[in-house]
N, C-alpha and C positions, 0 to 999 in steps of 0.2 A: 259311067264308072270306068276309070282307066287303071291298068296295072301293068307292071313290068313282068313279063313271063320268062325272060331270059336276060341275064346281065353278064356279059363277058368282059374281058380286059378292054376291048375297043369297040365292041358291037353289042347293042341291046335290042330286044324285041318287045314291042308294046302292043297290047290289045285294049280296045275301048268299046264299050257297049253304050249305045244311045237309046234312051227310053222316052216314051211320051208321058203325058200327065197321069195316065192310068197305070204306068209301070210296064207297059208293053214294049218289048224291044223292037225298035224300028230300024236300027242300023248297027253293024259291027265294023270296026275299023282296025286294021293291022298296020304296023309300021316298024321298019327296021331303022335304027339310028346308029350313026357312027360317032364315037366319042373321040374328040381331038384334044390332046393335052400338050402343054408346053409349046415348043416351037411350031408344032403342027397346027396349033390354033391361032397363031399370030396372023393378023390381017383378015380374019374371018368375021 
């Protein structure tokens, strides 16, 4: 299950929990994402 825990104008923070078939959490992933808009996103 993934969720956005913080969403700003240009940066977002995401957390994801990975579970096995029994529902036991086996990993947690965190990521910071940069949002590019308009001219900043060209060529990406």
